[in-house]
SERO-4910 file (N, C-alpha, C, O; in steps of 0.05 Angstrom, whole numbers):
BEGIN
 pado doro    nc1    nc2    nc3   cac1   cac2   cac3    cc1    cc2    cc3    oc1    oc2    oc3
  Unk    A     17    -24      0      0      0      0     18     25      0     37     27     16
  Unk    A     12     43    -17     28     68    -19     19     89      1     -4     89     10
  Unk    A     38    107      7     31    128     26     14    149     11     16    153    -13
  Unk    A     -4    162     26    -20    183     14     -3    206      5     19    211     17
  Unk    A    -11    220    -15      4    243    -25      1    266     -5    -21    273      2
  Unk    A     24    278      3     22    301     22      7    324     10      7    328    -15
  Unk    A     -6    340     27    -22    363     18     -7    381      0    -17    390    -21
  Unk    A     18    388      7     34    406     -9     39    397    -37     43    413    -55
  Unk    A     39    371    -42     45    360    -68     19    354    -85     21    347   -108
  Unk    A     -4    358    -73    -29    353    -87    -35    377   -105    -27    400   -100
  Unk    A    -51    372   -126    -61    393   -144    -91    395   -142   -105    375   -139
  Unk    A   -101    419   -143   -130    424   -140   -139    442   -163   -125    459   -173
  Unk    A   -165    438   -171   -177    456   -190   -183    482   -176   -182    484   -151
  Unk    A   -189    503   -191   -197    529   -179   -221    525   -161   -221    536   -139
  Unk    A   -241    510   -170   -265    507   -154   -259    492   -128   -269    500   -107
  Unk    A   -242    471   -129   -235    457   -104   -220    475    -85   -226    475    -61
  Unk    A   -201    490    -95   -185    508    -78   -203    529    -65   -201    534    -41
  Unk    A   -221    541    -81   -239    562    -70   -258    551    -50   -261    562    -28
  Unk    A   -271    529    -57   -293    518    -40   -282    503    -15   -292    508      7
  Unk    A   -262    486    -19   -254    468      2   -231    478     19   -229    470     43
  Unk    A   -214    495      9   -189    502     23   -187    531     30   -176    538     51
  Unk    A   -196    549     13   -193    578     18   -219    591     26   -219    611     40
  Unk    A   -242    579     18   -268    590     24   -271    619     14   -279    637     29
  Unk    A   -264    622    -11   -266    649    -24   -280    645    -50   -284    623    -60
  Unk    A   -288    667    -63   -301    666    -89   -279    663   -111   -256    668   -106
  Unk    A   -288    655   -134   -270    653   -157   -257    680   -164   -234    682   -171
  Unk    A   -273    701   -161   -263    728   -167   -241    736   -148   -220    747   -156
  Unk    A   -245    730   -122   -224    735   -102   -199    718   -108   -177    727   -105
  Unk    A   -204    693   -116   -181    675   -123   -164    688   -145   -139    689   -142
  Unk    A   -176    698   -166   -161    710   -188   -148    736   -180   -128    744   -191
  Unk    A   -160    751   -162   -147    775   -151   -122    768   -136   -102    782   -139
  Unk    A   -123    747   -121    -99    737   -106    -77    729   -126    -53    732   -121
  Unk    A    -85    717   -148    -66    709   -169    -53    734   -180    -28    735   -183
  Unk    A    -69    754   -187    -58    779   -198    -39    793   -179    -20    805   -188
  Unk    A    -45    791   -153    -28    804   -133     -3    787   -127     15    797   -112
  Unk    A     -1    764   -138     23    747   -134     22    731   -108     42    720    -99
  Unk    A     -1    731    -95     -4    717    -69    -12    688    -72    -11    673    -53
  Unk    A    -19    680    -97    -27    652   -102    -15    645   -130    -19    659   -149
  Unk    A     -1    622   -131     11    613   -156     -7    592   -169    -18    575   -156
  Unk    A     -9    594   -195    -25    575   -211     -7    563   -232     14    573   -240
  Unk    A    -17    540   -243     -4    527   -266    -26    522   -286    -48    512   -280
  Unk    A    -21    529   -311    -39    524   -333    -32    498   -346     -9    494   -355
  Unk    A    -51    479   -348    -48    454   -363    -68    454   -385    -91    447   -381
  Unk    A    -60    462   -409    -79    466   -430    -97    489   -423    -89    511   -417
  Unk    A   -123    483   -422   -143    503   -414   -149    502   -384   -164    519   -374
  Unk    A   -138    482   -370   -144    479   -341   -125    496   -324   -102    500   -331
  Unk    A   -136    507   -303   -120    522   -283   -118    505   -258   -138    497   -247
  Unk    A    -93    500   -250    -88    482   -227    -73    499   -206    -56    516   -212
  Unk    A    -78    493   -181    -64    505   -158    -54    483   -140    -68    464   -135
  Unk    A    -30    486   -130    -18    465   -112    -25    471    -83    -31    493    -75
  Unk    A    -24    450    -67    -28    452    -39     -7    471    -27    -14    486     -8
  Unk    A     17    470    -37     39    488    -27     31    517    -31     35    534    -13
  Unk    A     19    524    -54     11    551    -60    -12    560    -42    -14    583    -33
  Unk    A    -30    541    -36    -53    547    -18    -43    553     10    -52    572     23
  Unk    A    -24    537     20    -12    541     46      1    569     48     -1    583     67
  Unk    A     16    575     26     30    601     25     10    624     27     15    643     41
  Unk    A    -12    622     12    -32    642     12    -45    646     39    -51    668     47
  Unk    A    -49    624     53    -62    624     80    -42    633    101    -50    638    124
  Unk    A    -16    636     94      4    645    113     14    623    131     24    629    153
  Unk    A     10    598    123     19    575    139     48    568    131     56    572    108
  Unk    A     63    558    150     90    549    144     89    524    127     72    506    131
  Unk    A    106    523    107    106    500     88    123    478     99    126    457     86
***
């Protein structure tokens, strides 16, 4: 049995990050991206955010 993937290494959709981890609107999410407080990765047309980036945005130690 393999170990679960650590939060920092997981990838989340914009909706998952907003709803489950940051509890903010999509508009606020993209404002945080523009301000450089949240890092995203584009995979084709999909926007992905890592757990590490979510922790950084929340001000938690990585």
